[in-house]
VEXKESE-812500 format. One line per 5 residues: their letters; for each residue y negated, x negated, z negated of N, C-alpha, C. Coordinates in steps of 0.1 Angstrom, whole numbers, plus 2048, in hexadecimal, padded with zeros to 3 digits. Layout:
// VEXKESE-812500
A = Y:X:Z:Y:X:Z:Y:X:Z | ... .
This chain:
// VEXKESE-812500
MDRYS = 3AD:D42:2B4:3BA:D3F:2AE:3BD:D30:2B0 | 3C3:D2A:2A6:3C6:D1B:2A8:3D4:D1A:2B0 | 3D7:D0E:2B3:3E3:D0C:2BB:3F0:D11:2B4 | 3F0:D10:2A7:3FC:D14:29F:3FE:D23:2A1 | 3F3:D2B:2A0:3F3:D39:2A1:3F7:D3D:2AF .
EALAL = 3F1:D36:2B9:3F4:D39:2C7:403:D37:2CA | 409:D2C:2C4:417:D29:2C6:420:D34:2C1 | 41C:D39:2B5:424:D44:2AE:423:D51:2B7 | 417:D53:2BB:415:D5F:2C3:41D:D5F:2D0 | 41D:D53:2D6:425:D51:2E3:434:D53:2E0 .
LNRVQ = 439:D4D:2D5:447:D4F:2D2:44A:D5E:2CF | 441:D64:2C8:444:D73:2C5:444:D7B:2D2 | 43B:D78:2DB:43B:D7F:2E8:447:D7C:2F0 | 44C:D70:2F1:458:D6D:2F8:464:D74:2F2 | 465:D74:2E4:46F:D7B:2DE:46F:D8A:2E1 .
ELMAE = 463:D90:2E2:462:D9E:2E6:468:DA0:2F4 | 464:D97:2FD:469:D99:30B:478:D97:30C | 47E:D8E:304:48C:D8C:304:493:D98:2FE | 48D:D9E:2F4:493:DAA:2EE:494:DB5:2F8 | 489:DB6:300:489:DC1:30A:493:DBE:315 .
EGDTL = 497:DB2:317:4A1:DAF:321:4AF:DAF:31B | 4AF:DB0:30E:4BC:DB1:307:4C3:DA3:306 | 4BB:D99:308:4C1:D8B:306:4BF:D87:2F8 | 4C7:D8C:2EF:4C6:D89:2E1:4C9:D7B:2DD | 4D1:D74:2E5:4D5:D66:2E2:4C9:D5D:2E3 .
VGANL = 4C2:D5F:2EE:4B5:D57:2F0:4AB:D5A:2E5 | 4AA:D67:2E1:4A1:D6B:2D7:4A5:D64:2CA | 4B2:D63:2C7:4B6:D5D:2BA:4B3:D4E:2BA | 4B5:D48:2C6:4B2:D3A:2C7:4A3:D37:2C5 | 49A:D40:2CA:48C:D3E:2C9:488:D40:2BA .
SIVSH = 48F:D49:2B3:48C:D4B:2A5:48F:D3F:29D | 49A:D38:2A0:49E:D2B:299:493:D21:29C | 48F:D20:2A9:485:D16:2AC:478:D19:2A5 | 474:D26:2A5:467:D29:29F:467:D26:290 | 473:D28:289:473:D25:27B:472:D16:279 .
RVV = 478:D0E:282:477:D00:281:468:CFB:282 | 461:D02:28B:453:CFF:28D:44B:D02:281 | 44E:D0D:27A:447:D11:26E:44B:D07:263 .
């Protein structure tokens, strides 16, 4: 995987962990950041 794919995979994993913890605010912020990266 290239660095771009690795970054997306990492963001997705962090979002999954945050969702499990119920921290939706952090998850939403990560979504905004990931869209800016794209």
